[in-house]
C-alpha positions, -999 to 999 in steps of 0.1 A, spaced: -526 -354 254 -541 -388 244 -564 -373 217 -535 -358 197 -536 -369 161 -512 -355 134 -477 -351 122 -448 -332 136 -419 -322 114 -390 -331 137 -354 -319 132 -334 -350 140 -302 -339 156 -268 -357 153 -263 -385 177 -299 -396 179 -313 -426 161 -348 -423 146 -360 -447 173 -345 -423 199 -365 -395 186 -397 -415 188 -389 -426 224 -381 -391 235 -413 -378 219 -433 -405 238 -419 -391 270 -425 -354 260 -461 -359 248 -470 -388 271 -484 -407 241 -475 -442 232 -488 -443 196 -460 -426 177 -440 -437 147 -414 -422 123 -415 -421 85 -381 -432 75 -348 -440 92 -320 -415 94 -285 -427 104 -274 -414 139 -248 -391 123 -273 -376 99 -295 -346 107 -326 -330 93 -362 -337 85 -379 -366 102 -417 -365 101 -432 -382 131 -468 -395 131 -489 -393 163 -522 -411 172 -543 -421 142 -517 -405 119 -495 -435 125 -516 -452 98 -499 -428 73 -464 -439 81 -461 -462 51 -478 -436 29 -453 -408 39 -423 -431 36 -431 -434 -1 -426 -397 -7 -396 -381 -25 -366 -372 -3 -341 -344 -6 -306 -343 10 -275 -322 12 -243 -343 15 -206 -341 14 -188 -366 -9 -152 -372 1 -131 -387 -27 -100 -409 -23 -113 -427 8 -136 -457 15 -148 -470 48 -167 -501 60 -198 -480 67 -194 -458 36 -193 -427 57 -167 -411 80 -180 -429 111 -165 -462 99 -131 -478 97 -110 -466 67 -105 -495 42 -88 -478 13 -71 -445 6 -57 -429 -26 -47 -395 -38 -54 -403 -74 -85 -380 -72 -59 -352 -78 -58 -362 -114 -95 -356 -119 -108 -324 -135 -139 -307 -123 -157 -314 -155 -151 -351 -152 -163 -350 -116 -195 -331 -126 -202 -354 -156 -197 -385 -136 -220 -374 -107 -247 -363 -132 -245 -398 -148 -262 -412 -117 -294 -392 -124 -323 -416 -134 -332 -451 -124 -302 -469 -110 -294 -500 -89 -279 -499 -54 -265 -526 -32 -277 -518 3 -247 -513 27 -240 -539 54 -242 -511 80 -280 -506 76 -312 -514 93 -324 -538 66 -331 -573 77 -320 -606 61 -335 -637 75 -348 -617 105 -315 -602 114 -305 -565 109 -275 -562 85 -258 -537 109 -259 -563 137 -243 -589 114 -217 -563 103 -207 -556 138 -200 -593 143 -178 -592 112 -203 -611 91 -210 -601 55 -240 -615 36 -251 -612 0 -276 -583 -6 -298 -580 -36 -294 -548 -57 -325 -525 -54 -338 -502 -81 -340 -466 -69 -345 -433 -86 -322 -402 -85 -345 -374 -97 -317 -348 -96 -282 -341 -83 -271 -305 -79 -234 -299 -74 -231 -271 -48 -194 -269 -45 -162 -287 -56 -131 -284 -36 -113 -317 -41 -113 -341 -25 -146 -328 -12 -178 -323 -33 -210 -309 -18 -242 -321 -35 -279 -318 -32 -298 -350 -41 -335 -355 -48 -343 -392 -47 -369 -419 -41 -374 -438 -9 -348 -465 -1 -319 -445 -15 -286 -447 5 -267 -415 0 -235 -430 15 -238 -458 -11 -242 -432 -38 -210 -415 -26 -192 -448 -26 -204 -457 -61 -195 -422 -75 -160 -427 -61 -157 -461 -78 -169 -448 -112 -143 -420 -110 -116 -446 -106 -109 -438 -70 -127 -442 -37 -156 -423 -21 -174 -420 12 -199 -396 28 -187 -368 50 -220 -355 64 -257 -358 55 -286 -334 60 -321 -343 50 -337 -311 38 -370 -325 27 -393 -355 29 -424 -351 8 -441 -318 18 -421 -315 50 -392 -291 47 -361 -283 67 -371 -247 74 -403 -258 91 -387 -286 113 -385 -283 151 -360 -298 175 -370 -319 205 -361 -292 229 -384 -268 211 -412 -293 212 -408 -297 249 -409 -260 254 -441 -257 233 -457 -285 253 -451 -264 285 -465 -234 268 -496 -253 255 -488 -242 220 -482 -276 203 -511 -269 179 -487 -246 160 -466 -275 149 -489 -305 148 -503 -309 112 -537 -325 112 -538 -360 97 -561 -351 69 -541 -320 60 -512 -341 46 -534 -359 22 -538 -342 -11 -571 -359 -20 -605 -348 -30 -631 -346 -2 -665 -362 1 -689 -358 30 -713 -386 39 -750 -377 44 -762 -379 80 -783 -411 75 -751 -430 63 -727 -419 90 -730 -452 108 -721 -471 76 -690 -450 72 -679 -455 108 -684 -492 104 -662 -492 73 -689 -503 49 -688 -498 11 -705 -466 1 -724 -457 -30 -721 -424 -48 -755 -411 -37 -746 -416 0 -723 -387 0 -718 -351 -13 -688 -348 -36 -673 -313 -39 -655 -324 -71 -659 -351 -97 -641 -383 -85 -625 -406 -110 -623 -444 -110 -594 -457 -87 -590 -423 -71 -585 -420 -34 -607 -396 -14 -609 -382 21 -642 -391 36 -659 -370 63 -689 -376 85 -719 -353 81 -706 -334 112 -674 -326 93 -650 -351 111 -624 -368 90 -631 -405 91 -613 -425 64 -596 -428 31 -618 -445 5 -611 -455 -32 -637 -452 -59 -643 -483 -79 -665 -492 -109 -703 -486 -106 -698 -455 -85 -688 -475 -53 -664 -463 -27 -644 -489 -8 -625 -483 25 -587 -481 23 -578 -468 58 -601 -459 87 -591 -431 111 -622 -423 131 -632 -455 150 
């Protein structure tokens, strides 16, 4: 199993941390080099792309992709964790005075670039310490607001005090903080009831597989059905190095335009997938001025 390279679209089940999923996969696949592409809270479920082997070099790249969630907003209540797993801090029934139109308009007002203050119960680090570890000790520290983007919010159902929403957003967005902030803007309180990640970049909920299914597929020698090859998640143009320049590629040297065969015209600053003359995916390069290609990430070493 040590030559496995690629991404598995894991369905993270409730009760597991993202680290738990990675640890369990290491045991199932007997591979140490595994990393996830974005933390999901233990109570959250859904899509968690996991990189294996040389695909771990893509973890940062995949984290940057747009996320999609379905969540339950509960009005009239706030908690220390901003979701229902925490201690209730405030309660009010003044949400009963809200009309559906006001709720809809207020929720939609969060679409666009906004600023969020990361919650204390999060994996972010301040001075080397996780905020959640400080929070459990009763310590609250100042957190800088971060700019995030809400691309869209679809309201699926309103049954006050509960509102079901679908959110498309940038990386770094805390949906429970969004729920908290919506509650405050409505003049009441808000927290998150449940969270389901339905998409992360090109990885979708309907294609995700649970750990138990992965273990079964391992036993049936059918893992190839769910492991997406590293190069197949990269939507870049392809160039193939001529045989006499294979060694230069594998050594991570700068390549000139005439050292490779380009299937399509490549523009300046464009990233490309580079293959050996034997058709093996080797690296990501970037085209610079003067028809040069410089290495960005090496995969076949």
